Backbone as CSV, one residue per row, in Angstrom:
resi,resn,N_x,N_y,N_z,CA_x,CA_y,CA_z,C_x,C_y,C_z
1,UNK,0.872,-1.105,-0.021,-0.044,0.028,-0.033,0.859,1.211,0.059
2,UNK,1.965,1.241,0.765,2.875,2.394,0.764,3.391,2.762,-0.534
3,UNK,3.845,1.808,-1.340,4.295,2.072,-2.689,3.207,2.783,-3.589
4,UNK,2.008,2.287,-3.469,0.952,2.945,-4.301,0.701,4.302,-3.856
5,UNK,0.755,4.576,-2.500,0.482,5.952,-2.038,1.671,6.876,-2.342
6,UNK,2.808,6.355,-2.219,4.086,7.167,-2.574,4.037,7.684,-4.022
7,UNK,3.427,6.978,-4.855,3.353,7.314,-6.276,2.400,8.511,-6.578
8,UNK,1.528,8.867,-5.474,0.552,9.933,-5.777,0.694,11.024,-4.703
9,UNK,1.837,11.209,-4.145,1.997,12.224,-3.128,1.741,13.665,-3.690
10,UNK,1.023,14.451,-2.918,0.651,15.811,-3.250,1.275,16.840,-2.379
11,UNK,1.658,17.991,-2.821,2.351,18.993,-2.004,1.422,19.600,-0.901
12,UNK,0.128,19.485,-1.182,-0.728,20.128,-0.128,-2.013,19.235,-0.119
13,UNK,-2.782,19.498,1.008,-3.990,18.817,1.267,-5.089,19.087,0.242
14,UNK,-5.912,18.119,-0.100,-7.064,18.300,-1.088,-8.319,18.441,-0.326
15,UNK,-8.259,18.476,1.094,-9.435,18.598,1.920,-10.067,19.956,1.906
16,UNK,-11.356,20.022,1.874,-12.078,21.352,1.844,-12.120,21.995,3.230
17,UNK,-11.921,21.270,4.378,-11.911,21.743,5.736,-10.478,21.454,6.200
18,UNK,-9.703,22.382,6.596,-8.276,22.117,6.953,-8.261,21.576,8.386
19,UNK,-7.254,20.710,8.520,-6.984,19.996,9.748,-5.513,20.231,10.088
20,UNK,-5.155,20.202,11.348,-3.771,20.359,11.787,-3.082,19.099,11.902
21,UNK,-2.338,18.740,10.975,-1.475,17.485,10.937,-0.118,17.813,10.286
22,UNK,0.767,18.511,11.122,1.994,18.989,10.493,2.865,17.874,9.848
23,UNK,2.752,16.694,10.371,3.724,15.714,9.814,2.897,14.766,8.818
24,UNK,1.779,15.123,8.320,0.959,14.352,7.410,1.620,14.368,6.037
25,UNK,1.451,13.214,5.382,1.907,13.182,3.890,0.540,13.138,3.167
26,UNK,0.340,14.181,2.307,-0.889,14.271,1.511,-0.735,13.573,0.189
27,UNK,-1.834,12.980,-0.284,-1.744,12.210,-1.614,-2.899,12.685,-2.420
28,UNK,-2.789,12.565,-3.717,-3.842,12.814,-4.663,-5.066,11.868,-4.431
29,UNK,-6.262,12.231,-4.365,-7.458,11.445,-4.172,-7.719,10.491,-5.316
30,UNK,-6.815,9.513,-5.580,-6.970,8.515,-6.590,-7.333,7.027,-6.120
31,UNK,-7.602,6.948,-4.918,-8.062,5.684,-4.364,-9.346,5.741,-3.620
32,UNK,-10.018,4.704,-3.467,-11.330,4.624,-2.674,-11.066,3.767,-1.517
33,UNK,-11.356,4.116,-0.320,-11.224,3.299,0.816,-12.611,2.697,1.092
34,UNK,-12.617,1.373,1.442,-13.852,0.613,1.750,-13.866,0.673,3.292
35,UNK,-14.786,1.372,3.949,-14.839,1.596,5.317,-16.220,1.222,5.852
36,UNK,-16.264,0.581,7.000,-17.589,0.387,7.606,-17.626,1.279,8.872
37,UNK,-18.722,1.779,9.232,-18.815,2.526,10.431,-20.202,2.421,11.041
38,UNK,-20.348,2.768,12.313,-21.551,2.710,13.012,-22.430,3.959,12.926
39,UNK,-21.696,5.036,12.948,-22.380,6.409,12.930,-21.586,7.515,12.572
40,UNK,-22.004,8.713,12.370,-21.303,9.913,12.027,-21.494,10.883,13.087
41,UNK,-20.413,11.415,13.765,-20.585,12.331,14.825,-21.051,13.746,14.292
42,UNK,-21.458,14.657,15.158,-21.947,16.064,14.754,-20.840,16.737,14.073
43,UNK,-19.520,16.379,14.333,-18.415,17.055,13.709,-18.011,16.403,12.354
44,UNK,-18.832,15.379,11.916,-18.565,14.728,10.700,-17.501,13.657,10.692
45,UNK,-17.211,13.170,11.911,-16.189,12.192,12.063,-16.946,10.732,12.116
46,UNK,-16.228,9.717,11.726,-16.875,8.348,11.750,-16.741,7.822,13.130
47,UNK,-17.761,7.158,13.653,-17.748,6.536,14.969,-17.714,5.034,14.787
48,UNK,-16.773,4.334,15.498,-16.679,2.834,15.381,-16.312,2.515,13.967
49,UNK,-15.346,3.029,13.332,-14.980,2.811,11.955,-14.009,1.586,11.831
50,UNK,-14.035,0.969,10.745,-13.185,-0.170,10.372,-12.772,-0.207,8.971
51,UNK,-11.512,-0.102,8.785,-10.933,-0.059,7.373,-10.904,-1.427,6.767
52,UNK,-11.627,-1.561,5.577,-11.750,-2.895,4.963,-10.867,-3.124,3.816
53,UNK,-10.293,-2.075,3.115,-9.347,-2.149,1.990,-9.362,-0.918,1.148
54,UNK,-8.500,-0.942,0.188,-8.299,0.136,-0.670,-8.282,-0.296,-2.114
55,UNK,-8.945,0.571,-2.991,-8.932,0.200,-4.466,-8.722,1.460,-5.225
56,UNK,-8.228,1.281,-6.394,-8.035,2.443,-7.347,-9.373,2.943,-7.731
57,UNK,-9.479,4.318,-7.742,-10.864,4.851,-8.085,-10.647,6.229,-8.726
58,UNK,-11.675,6.941,-8.934,-11.658,8.223,-9.651,-11.262,9.257,-8.717
59,UNK,-11.426,9.155,-7.395,-11.128,10.248,-6.450,-12.232,11.275,-6.362
60,UNK,-13.335,11.105,-7.014,-14.387,11.968,-7.029,-15.685,11.301,-6.415
61,UNK,-16.327,12.067,-5.511,-17.478,11.610,-4.839,-18.793,11.643,-5.750
């Protein structure tokens, strides 16, 4: 997975809402994560989330 993500490193975040992660490595949104979750918090965060896998995608919702 690391090799695939290293190939699409981006110089800046593509998020619409900024977050403070000074050591983050941002990548182009070219993969789709398969994630299960129980709920979404009022802040828009996933509650009881579980990563199921990663696949190549369009990067567009």
